[in-house]
N, C-alpha and C positions, 0 to 999 in steps of 0.2 A: 512852642517858644525853644529857640535855637539856646543850645549849651555854649556855654564861655569857652572861648580854645584855652586848652590847657597848655602852658608853657612845655620847650623841651626843657629835658633834666642833665645837666654837666654830662652824665654817662651816655647820654646819645646824641653824636654833635648833629648838628642841623644836618650834613650831608648824607649822613647815616641813615636816619630815621624813617625813610621810604622802603631799605633792605632791611631792614626788621620787620616792617609792616608787613611785604611782600613775603619774605620768610613764615610767617605767620601763616600765610593761605596758602602757598605751594604744597603738594601733595609731598611724604618721606621717601624715600628710593623704593617702599615700599608699597607705594600706591595710595597708602593711607596719610590724611589730613595732619599736619602735624599740629602737637597741640598749641595752644599758647602757655609762654613760661617766660619766667623772670630771670632763670638763672639754668644752667644744665643740667641732664635729669641726671639720675643714678644709672650707669648701664649695667645691664644683666645679662647673662651666660649660662646656655646649659654647657653642665660641669660633664664631663664622662670618666670612669671611675669603675676598675675592675675589681669587685667586692669577691671573698671569701666568705662561702657561706657557714653560719655558726649552728651545729642541729642543736635542736629544742632538745632536754631530758629532765627528768622530773628532778634533777637535784640544781639543776641550770633551767628552769623556766622562765622566771626574767631576764631583759637584758636586753642586748643587741640580738640580731641575727644572722649583721653580717659585718666584717670589719673589713678595711682596707688590704688587699692583697700584695702581701709580701712585709706587711707591718713587722716592728718587730714584739713579741711577746715579753707581755710586763709577768712581774712575778705571779706564780698560780695560776697564770695561763694557759700551759706548755697544753698541747692537746686540744685548744678551745676549737682550733679550726676542722674542716674534715679537709679542704685539700678541692673542694669544688670551686670554679671561679665563675663568675659571671655577671657581665657588664650592664652598670644599671647607671643614672642619671640624677642630677638634682639641680635646683637653680642656685646660681651665685653672683657675688655683685663685685664691679671695680671698689677697687679700694687704691690708695696711697701706694701698698706695697703689693699689689698686682690682686688679681680676683679668689676672692674670701669668700667662705660658705658665712659666720658670721650668725646670725641670728634667721635668714632667711631659709624656710623648710617649705616643703608642698603644702604642709596644711598651714599656716599663717600666711604665706604670698598671699591671698585673695584679698588682705587684708593692710595692706604695705603699701598700697598705692601712695598717700601723701603721707603716712608717714615716713618714708624710705626714698621719697621723692622721684617715683619710679615714671619711666613714658608708659604712657597709656596702652599707645599700641602693645608694646613688650607685657607688658602687665597682662593684657586680654588674652594674651597669645599663652604662658605660662597659667593663668588657672583653664583654659581652654583644655591642657596639654591633659592637666591634672586629674580635669573631670574627666574626660574621655577614655582613659585610662585606667579612672577608677569605676566607671561605665560599666568595663569589660572584663573587670577584674574583681573575684566579691572577697568582700574582706574574711580574713583568715586570722585565727588570734595568735598573737605575736609579731603581725605582718610590722615591719620595718617602714610606718611610715614617713621616713627621711628620704628613701631612696624610691625610683620608681627603676626597677628590671627591664630590662627591655624584649629578655627574654619574656615576659608576662603581656607584652600590648599583641593582643589578639586580632584588632581592627590594624585594617591598612592605611587607613586614615593617618598615621605616622609619618608616611614620606610626604603627604601634601603639607601635613606640620614643618613639617624639617625643609620643606622645600621655603615655606613660608619663611623661618625662622631667618634663615638668609637673607630673604627679602626684606625682615626686618629690622636687619643687623643685628642680630641675636647669635655668639660665635657659640661654635660648639670647642668646648678647650676640655686638659686634660690636666693629670695631678700639677706638673710641669709645663713648665716654661716650653722644655723641649718636647712633650709631648706632643702628639699627632691624633686629630681627628677624621677620619674622609669618611664622607658621606659619598656612595657611591651610586650609579643610575644600574646597575643590573648585575646580579650575583648568580652563576650557575654550577648548580652541582649534579655529577654524573660520575660515571664508572668509565676507564681504561681498561681493556680485557689484550692480552696477548698472550701467543702460545708458543710454547719451545719445550723442549726434550724432554722440561721437569714435569711439564702440564701448562694449568693455564691461570695466570695470576689477573687477580682484579683489582684494583688498586681508582680509591674514590680520586677526587681533581674538582678542586673548589677553583675557580675564577672571578674577582669581580672588578667590570671594566677590564678587561683578557689580562689581569696579571694573575699569575697562580699564585693562591694562598696556601698554608698545610692546612689540611680539614681539623688534624687533631685539636687545634684552637678554635676550632669552627660552632656556634650554637644556631640555634633557628631563632628566630624572632615571630612567633604565632606559626604561622604556614607562612609566611607571606615575605620574607627575608630572612636573613646571613649576618649574622658580625663573627667579626676576630679578632684577636689580640695579643699579644707578643708579650711578654711577662718582665724579658730585659730592658735595661734602660736604654733610648728614649723609648720611651710604653708607644704602641701605637695599638689607637684601635678602629677599624672599618665596618662601615655598615654599610647593606645597599636591600635591594626589592630583589625579589625572584618574578620573573615573567610569566609563573602558573602558581599556582598554589602547591607547596612540597607535599607529594606524598607521603603516604606512611612510610615507605622504601627508604626515602630523602631521610626523615627524621630520625629512623633507626641507625643509619648511617654517620648521623651529626651524634647521636649519644652513646653509641657502641665502640667502644676502644678497640678493638678487636676488626670491625669492619672498617676502625679510621686505619688502619695501619697497613689495612692489606688482608685479601685475600687470596690462597694459594690454593687449585684444584689439582691431584693429581692427574699424571698421564693417562693412570689406568681408570679414570676415573670421567675423563675430559666426554667423551660420551654422552653418557649419562645426564653429565651438569648440560652440554649443550639440549639434549633432547628435553629433558625436564624442568629446569630448573631458566635456564636461560631466556625463554618466551617469555614467565612471567616477569622475569624478574625486570625484561625490559617493558612492561608493561607500566608501570612504578617511577623506574628512571632510566634514564637516557645511559646507551652504553655506547658506548666509539670505538674502534680499533685500530688505534695509530698505523700501523705498520699491515692493517690487514690479512693479519694470521685468523680472524675469526670471520666466519660467515655472518652479515648480519642484514637478511633479508628485509625488505621496506614494510613497515609495520601495517597491519593491519585497519581501515578506515573506521569509524565510530559507525557503529550499527543504528540505521533510520527507524526507528520505533512509532508504530502506530496504535495507537490505543481507540479501539470501537465500544464503545461504553453505549448499550442498551438499555432506552428509558419506557416509561410507560406510553401508550398512544402512539406506538408506533414512531417512536423519537429515539435517533441515531447522531453518539456526539464522537468526533474524530479528533483525537490530540495528535500532535507529530510533537518528537523531540527524540534529538542524538541520545545514544549511550555508548559511553567513551570507556574507552579499557584502562582506565584512569590516562595512563600515555597514549595516544593512538597519533594518527597520521590527520591532517586538518580534514574537516569534512566534506566530501565535495557538496557542488550544486545542487540542488535536491532536483532540479531541470534540468540537473546532467543525469545523476541518478534513476530518474523515474524516466520509463520510454512515453514519450509523445501520445500525445490522448489517453493515458492509463487515468488520470483525473481531470476535472475540468479548471482551463485555463481562470476563472474567476476566482477559486479556491488558494492562488496567488496574490491577489488582493491585495495590496499593503504588506507585501512581503519585501523584505531585502533581496536587491538583485543580486547579491553573490552568493550569499550560502542561506538564505534564511529558512526556516519552513513556512510552509503553508501556515494558512492562517489557522485555530481551531474553530472548529463549524457544527452548528447542530441542524441536522435533518431530520425532516418527518415526512410521515406518509412513505407516498411513492416513493419521492425522494431518496429515503431512508433503505426503502426494500431495494431497491435496483443496487446501490452503493453495497450491501450486505451481497448481494446476488454476482453483481459484477466487478464493482471493484476491487472492494477484498479481497477475492481472491487472486484478479490480477496482482494486488500489490504482493502477497503473500509469494508468487512464484518471484519476484525481482529476489536478487542477490543482494545480503547487504540491505536487503527491510524486513522487519518482524511485525505481524498483526497480530497483537493483544485484544482479548475481550473481556467485557464486563458486561453485568448485568444479564438478564436472560435473553438469549437469543432465543428472536420468533421465528427459527425457523422459514427463511421467505422463500418463496417458489416459483417461478416465471414460468406461465400456461404457457404455450407458443402455438400448441397446435390450430387449425383451423376451426372454428368459431362452428357449431350444426346451431341452423335454428329451426325452431318448431315454431309455426306461428297458429294462433287460435282466432274468429268472430265468433262472441255469446251474446245476442240481444239484450240491452238493459231497460229500463224500467223507464228511464227519456227515451223518447219515440226519436230522436234522433242520432242517437250514438250507441257504439257497438263496443266492449271490454275487449279490450286487445288480448290476449295471452301469446305471452313469448317464451321460449324457452331455450334458453342459450345451454351449449356442450360446449365443452372446449377439453382436449385430452382424456376425457372421458367423466368429466366431472363438472356437474352442475354450477352453474352460476348462481348464487344468488341473484333475486327480480329488484328488491328498493333499489341495493347500490348500483346497481347497473345502471339503469335509467338514472337514477339521479345526476350518475355521470355523463351519459348522453345528454342532460338536458344541460347541462352547464360546461357542457364542449370540453370535460377532459379528456383526452386525450389518453389515459390509462388509468387503471381502475386496481386498486390495491384492498383487499376483504380483510374482514377482520380475523380470520387463519393466518394468513399471512401470503395467502395466494396473490396473483397478479398477473394482470395481464393488457395488452393495448388495444384500445377502441378504437383503433384507426384501419384495423384490416376489411377491406372492399365487403363482405359479409356482414359488418356491423353498419357499412353507413347508410343503408337505407332506415334502420332502425334509428342512427342520430337527427337524420333528416324529419321523420315523424316526428318525436321528442320536438325538432325545433317547433316543427309546425302546429305542434298542439299546446303552444304557448306557454304561458305560466307553471310551474309544476303542483301549484297549488291549488290545478282545478283538478290534479289527479285523485284519486282517493287510494287505494290499493293499487290497480291495478293502472293502464296508459287504456288512455280511450280511444275512438277512431271514429271521427264524424261521416257520418253518410255522405260527406263531398269528397270526402277523401280516396275515393276510388281509382283515382289513379297512382297515389304512395302506397297500396295496398299492391297495386300491380307490380309496384318494382321490390317491395316486400314479398311477395310470394315469389318472383323469378328467382331468388337468390336465396329464399327460404328451402333447406332440406327436406322440410316436411309441413303442410298446410291443412287445417283441419276448419273452412271458414261455416258460418250458419249457413241455415239453409235462407234466411232472409238478405241475408248477406251474398250468396252466392245471385240468388235473384235479382239484384240490386246492380252487382258488378254487370251481370249479363243484360240488363237492360240499356245500361251506362255504355258498352264496351262499342270498341268500332266504331269506322267514322262516318256511317250509314245508320242513322237510328233505327227502331222500330216499328214498321207500317202501321196507321192506323187508319182505317178506312174516314175520309172525310165526313163530317155530320151532313144528315140530309136535309136537315132546315137551315142551312145555309144558302141564303141566295146571292150567290156567286161559284163561280167556277175558279178553284186556284190553279195556279201556275207551277209547275212539275216543284220548283224550291220554295214555292211557300206551301203546298201539301206536306214535303217535308220536314218545312218549320213546324206543324203544327203534329207533326207524327211525333217530331224530338218534344215539345210542350206538353204534349198529351202522355208521354212517359213521364216527365220531369214528374207530372199533374198526382198521377199515381202512384208514384215513391215518393210523392211529399217532397221532390226538390225544390229551392227556389232557381233562378239564374237570371242570365243576360241575354234578351234577344239586343243585340247588336247589328242587325242588318243594316247596309248602306241605306242614307235617306230616300228616301224614294221606289222600297221595292215591297211595300204591302206589310210595314209591319201588325198595323192594325188590325186587318184583316185575319191576320193568323193569329192574332189574342181573339177577334171575335169568334175565329171557328174553334178554337178551346173553350170556349165559355159557352158554344152552342153543345158543342160535344159534352162538355159537364152535366150542361141539362139532361140532354137529351138521354145517361148513360146514368144518371141519379135513379136509385131505388125509387118505387113508385111508395112506397112508406119514407121514403127518407124525407126527412127536412129540408125547406126550399133554404138554399144558401146563397145568397146575391155576392155577386163579385164587389171587389169595391175599384173602382178606376180612378189615378188621381192624374192631374193632369196641368199643366200651365193654365191661369185663368183664361187666356186666347183662345183656348185648342179645346176646352170645354164643351162648345158646342158642334165644334167638328169629329167631336168623338160621340157626340148624340146623334147627331143625323147619321153617321158613319155607323152607327147601332142598330138604329130603326131601318134602313137602307138594307143591311146584308144579313142581319138577325130580326126579322120579324115579327119573330113568333116569344123573343124575348122581351118580357118589360124592362123597359130602361126610365130609370129615376134620376131627373137631372136636381142636384144638389146649387143652388143658387145664395143662401145665406147660411148664417148660425143656426143655429137649433133655438136659439132665445129668439132668434125676429120669424122665423118659418112657424106656420100653420099645423104642421103635423113633427112629429118626434121623428129624430133618425131611426127610432128602431122600428118606430112604427113604417116607415118610409119603404127600411131594407125588409121588412117582413114581407111586404108586396110584389119588389122586386126581382129580379135576375142580374139585370147592372145596376152599379149606384154609382154612377160619374159625379166627381165634386174635385176642387183645385187643390193646391198644396195648402195654402193661407187655412183656408177652410180645416184643413186637416190638423191644423197646427192650431186654428184657435177652437178646434171642437173636439180636440183628441180622447175628452173622456167620455163623448160620446162614440166615438166610433169604438174607444177600447171596449165600450158595456156592449156593444154590440157582437164584436168579436168574444167575448168571454160567457154572451149569451148564446143566441141562435148561432153566432157564427160567419166569419166570410167564407167563400170558399179560395177565395186568393186573392191577395190585394195587386196590383196593377200599377207599375208608376211610369207611367208616359213622360217621353223625356227625361228620364232620369235622370239628368245631369243637376235635375233642380236638388238635385238631392245629395251632390257631390261635395257639400264641405262637412267633414265629421262633427264639426262644433256648430254647427246650425242648431237651431228648435226643430224645423221638420225632418232631419235627418235622424234625430233621436225618435221621434213620435214615429216616423215609416218602421224604425230597426226595432223597436220595440210594441210594438202593434201584434199581438200575437193573432197570427194567419197562418195557418197550413204552407202556405206556396206563396211565394212573393216572386214576382219575375219584373226587374228593369229593364225596359224599353228604349233604346236611345240608341242613337247613330253613333254618339262619340263617348262613348263610357271611358275614353280617357281625352281629356281637353289641355289639364293646366300639369298634370304630376300625376307619377303610378298610383300615390296614394288616394287616387281620385277612385281608383280603379277598387281599391283596398275600400272606402268606403261602403261602395255599392254594394262589395260582395261582402259589408259589415252585414249589412240589411237582406239579401237574398239567401246567400249560403255561410251563415254565422260560421260552420265550420272548418271552413275551407280554409284563413289563413287565422295565425294568430293574434295579438293585439297588434295594435297599429306601432307604436314602437320596435317590434318586433319583424313587422314587416318592413319598418323602415330600414334597418339592418340588415336585413334580409336579401332586400329586393330594390327597392329603391333606391339605396346609396350605390352599393354596385352597379346598378346599370344605368343611371341619371349621371353619376362623377364621374369625368374624367380627370384621368392623373395627368400630373406636370410631367414627372419620370425623370431622369437622369438624359440629356440631353449631350453631354460630352463627356471620355475619359472611357475608363474601365465600365464596361455593365451599361454603358448610355444606351437609352429606350428599356431596358428589363422592364421597370415600374410600367410603364404603360402598356407591352406588353402581358407581364403579369392580371394588369386590370384588365385589358381586354378579354383576357381566358375567361377573369371571376364574371364579369360582363356577358360573354356568351354561357356559361354556364349557367348562372342565375336565369339569364332570359330564357333559355329549354326549359330550364324547372316551373320556371313562373306557368310559363305557355301551356306545358304537360296538366299543372295542377288545374287551370281555368278550362282547360280545351272542352272537361265533360260539362260545363255550365257555362258556356259563350256561347250562341252560334251567330258567326258574322259570313254574311255574305255578300260579294258587290257586287255593283250592277254588271261591270265588264266582263265577270264571269259568269252571274246567274238571268243576264237578260241583254245577251246580244244583241237582241230586237231593236233595241229601245237605239235610235236615231244616233245621229252624233253630235258630239258635245266641242266643238272649239273654243280656246280661250286665247286671249289677245291682250298685251299689254300695251297700252295709249302712253306713251313720255309726252306730256304736255310742258313746255316751256313757260315761265312764268312771263310775263310782260316786265320789261327793267324797271319801271319804277315799283311795282312787286317784288321782286328781286332783291331790290336796296332796301326796301325794308323786311322783307324777312329775313336775310344776313345780317342787321343792325339787332332786330331779335333773338337769331339763335345765337352770336357771341354774348351777349349778355345773359342770357340762359343756360350758357356751356359755364362763362366762369361763375353763375350762382349756384350751378347741380353737381360739377366734379368734385366739391369739396363734403357733400353730401350723402350721395351713394354709398361710401361705405361704411355708411349705417343706415342702409336703406327699409328697415322695421322702423328705426323712428322717425325718419324723412319721409316716408313712403307720400304724404300727402301732397308734400310740395314735391316733387320728384315729378307725379303725376299730372299735379298742373299744371307743371312749364310744359310735361310733353305733349299735353292736350293743346294748349295754347298754340305750340311750335304746329300741329299737326292741324287747328282748324287756322292758321294763316295761311300753311298750304292751299288750304283748299279759295278762302278767299278773308281779304284784309278786313274787311268790312264787317267780319265776325267777331273781330276783338273791338271794334272800335266804330259807331258811324260816321266817324271825322274820316276814314280810310273809304266809303264811300265811291268817291271817284275814281279809285283805282280798279281795272275791272277786271273780271277772274277769269281768267285764260282758259279754266276744267270746264265752267260750266258754257262759254262760246263752244267748245268742242261738242259738248255733251249736244248743246240744242242743233250742232251740226249733222250728228251722227242721229241723233231723233229725227230730223228734217228727213234724212235720207231712208231710216224704217218706217215709216207712217207713211210717207208716198211709195212705199212699194207692199205697206198692208199687214206689216207686221204689227207685232205688239210688243210693247217693253219694259220691266221690271228697274224700276231702278231702286239700287240700296244705299244708303249711307250710316252714318254712326250719329252724324250730327241732326235735329231737326229743325233747327234753326238754315244752316244749308239746303235743307229739302226745302225748307219756305222759301227760298231764295231761288231755286228750282221751280217750285210751283208757278214764281212771279214769271218770270221767262218765260216757260210754257204759254203760260193764262196770254203774256205778247205777244208767243208766236199764233195765238190760235190752236194750239193740243190741245184734244181733249183728254183730263188724267184723273185718277183718282189717287186718294191720300190716304195711307196709315200710321198711325205713331204709336203710341204708348197711351195717350192722352183721349185715343178714339172710343167715343160712347156706341157707339153705331156698326158695330167690327163688323157681323156678320151683313147687317145691309151694304158697305162695302166692299167687303170681298164679292160679295153677287153682283153687287153695279160694274164690277169690274169683268166677272168671268162672264154676263150676259149682257153687257150693256155698250155703246161703241167709243168707251173709251181706249185709245192706244198704248198709254205709259200707265203706268202705276206706281209712285213714289212710297215707297216704305220704310220708315225708319227699322235697324237689323235688327235692334233688338225684339220690334214689337212684331215683326212680320219672319223673322230668320228662320221661325218653328213652329209646325203645327196649320201650314197651307196649301194647299195644292190648287196651282195655277198654272195648270199644264198650256193653257190658250195663250199664254208670251213665248216667244223664242226667242229673245235676246234677255240681255242682263245686264247689265250696267252697274258695277261697283264701283263707285267717287270715292270712296277711302280705303285703305286696305288697313288691316289689323292684323296683329301678327301670331293671333290662335287660326291654323287654317279652316278647322275645323268650325269654326263660325262662319266665313265665308264659305265654305262647303254647301253648309244649312243653306245659306240663301240660294245660293245657284240654284240647289235641287228641290226650292219649289217649283220650278217649271221642268229641270230635266229629272224625271218619274216616270214610272209607268203610267201609261195616259199618254202621253207626249208620243206625237208622231211626226214632228217635225224637230229636224236640224234646230243644235242651241245653239247662240252667238254668248260667247260672254265676254266682257270689256271691262278690264280694271286699269282705272284711269290715276296714272302717277304723277304727280307733277319731280320735272324732273330735276335734281340737286337739292331736291330737300329730305326732311326726314321722312317722308313716304319711301324713297328710293331704299331707305335703311330698315324699314320696318318690312321690307317685300324681301331684304335679305336674310332678314333676322327669325322671318318665318320661314325659308329654307330651310334654315341649321335649325331651326328646334324643333319642325316636323321630322327630321331625317332621326330625333332622338327615341323617337317611338315607332317607328316604323315595323320592326319585327312582332312587335306586344303582340296585336292582333291580326293574324293572315297579312303580315309584313304590308299595311296598307299604310301608309303617309297620311294621318290622319289628325296629327294633335301635337301643337305646342305646349310650349310649357310657362308657369311664371314667371315675368322675367327676374331675371337679376342683374346683381350692379354691372356686373360685366355688360350684357345686355343694355343696361341704360347706357352704358359708358360705350360702347358701338356704334349709339342711336346718334350721340352727339359728336364723332370724330367724322 
């Protein structure tokens, strides 16, 4: 409900109402809002008066302590004043006759706001004034509470209050209307010195805002201001702040009547004054010589004092300050005072650029030691800088000599490990073992010892030790000394080369001797081997025999088709023939893909007829004989990866019982996934010798190499995480670098250098435990292999359909590939769809059956010529449905063929049918027939669809281009022009180059698809 309008009063004419209302809202000249008022406030002023002090005595203890200067004495008051005058202030109010003290005092003014109708802002100012004065002035008996003596004001906030008083309209008034009170901006007090025949005359000079005033009537206001007065009428009072706090010399000058009137130094004593007094005098008060008769050299700058406080646990705190000589020249910029590089630039962070000091900083550990040894002595040598120490100085010492290394190896209770003893001596002092290796393990660049000595760990003599620690994995694996795996012989060679003295154990010397050199120790092939080994196969067998004797696992990575199986069988025959007559029978366990198990069994029976071969085809729960019973009667047990995974407890029971002579993992790429169950089974199976057999030790990433070595050579590399940081990222990652401007390309160059260094290190580490030979090097007698790419144009109808699907899938995928891990299934589904569409539109939908497949048409044309000339061909495809369509076309053409894919049950029969029958064509799915087959009867290979992993295609081709082939091999890659297949070919070439240098510079390996790869496939 609104209030009724109030009628205008007669005193407020209608036309002035708005002015009155707005004036109440507008601020006053001091910036504060005006208070609502019904009539004028009582005005207040700050009253200045010169007071004569009245000393206290036992006879006159009570009564006032001061009186108005020059006031007439009443009867009985003779001698009451002491002639000392001080300027004091108090509040006064405006009356009809002028300014009057009335009843207002400092004590009661807080209570007079409403009683005397005072202006709130002015009232608040007077309350603050007296409160701030009393807060800084201790109460004393007999204190005159009616007056505030300016000399007692110790707080420089006084000048802010006086400026605020002017803004609030509070005048400064004197005892009479003619009296003047001046508030100046700046007061200066110095000495002038002149020299004549009589001597040197020193006179004080006081100026306020440039006007000279007598020093005899000047007094100090605390240490921040000066006031003067005149005793003659009209009275003048002048107050002003000083720019810098008053020194003790200036305060003495103001209080000493002798100094205030001037000092004369006799001519005979002038030299003493100039030598002994003037320099010290200038530290406390400015001295000028108007006639230049007195030499006044420039004032010395302040001293930069650095306080270094040594604390517990190798801590050091630095604090910076200027030490002024009370009066000195302006401090220089610290950056100008200190030579460049004396202290780190980061210490200036947050400092004022003009002349501010570096920030206080707390250093710990090696930083504290280096500061004490390098920075503090350098600072002490700089003129104008003084270093002060506090706390207990540890007396740090830097060891700068060349480290001298003595290394030893000692056998441990663990069969595959040796304790590594290292003694490091620098400057004739032994470096304790534990902190040294802990620092090397964590990549620390410098080591601080508990006694204050420290040394750099980047010396070339210590680099191999750092690599050893890095290769040893987690620090938690050490006990009291580091350990060296039997697989780290190459690293030992590096250490031994740089060590000043080495004392290896006999067992270690034998191990190193057996693995050193490019050619392994020759071992005579076993008599019971029903085959004649080729020279490179005999060399491979000797290498395996030495490793088996030393209980060292390895990777046999010969090119596909060079007889890796027969080299393994030669080793098994050798172990059987060299077994002690009384030794327990221990079989080799061979694990292979299910499709290859039968091949292993037939090859073993053919080449090692004296050995008992046991093929495991079922789990122990289904079989009629337990695994332990079967193993007890066999020399070779052949099983599949699936059965190893399902029956791992049974295989582990044999290992911990009678034991396995060794574990052979054929087509070892099946255990390349470190997270798979079968990898875990192979890794944890306790066998003295493990061998990975694969023509492609790397297919997708260097992490697969780590997965294999984790099984066969567990001490060769540290944890997978460490391996990724040490090798995978530097080798596989390409740095973008800087492309323009200063330093362009430097990042790429640095990354390339790091990649080369890590690649060389990786190859050195794996060289003793990976054997790889290529067909071109060790089997030059193999017939030539010619490869040709056939670019096949799609039919117009097929092309139109492909382009429609390409645009649709491109739009869908380009927004998903940035988060490839989450969208991997969708992305690969679309890529597979495009690959199938590039082959045959009907693979997507039978509705497109009317669109012919140009690739099948070309295949039939090629096969017609092949069959007509009496040749035989292998035809590979990733897609079994496409192989089925090829089979239909072959049936229609009357060309005999055999067929093999993952669903084929009678695999061995089908293979033999092609090898011995009259079929001219073998249709094979890439997954089912890419490994484990020897089909040298064929001399033509057709790859219907490319794959981005070159190793997969190479395996397929090497089914026929291998030992035993006596005809030239023709390889045709069939590529649909202008489709994703061309992109796959380019991607395959680029990915293969990444791993060329890892294993004998062979371009064997592609890597997993990245988002960038997929983007390239779609553009």
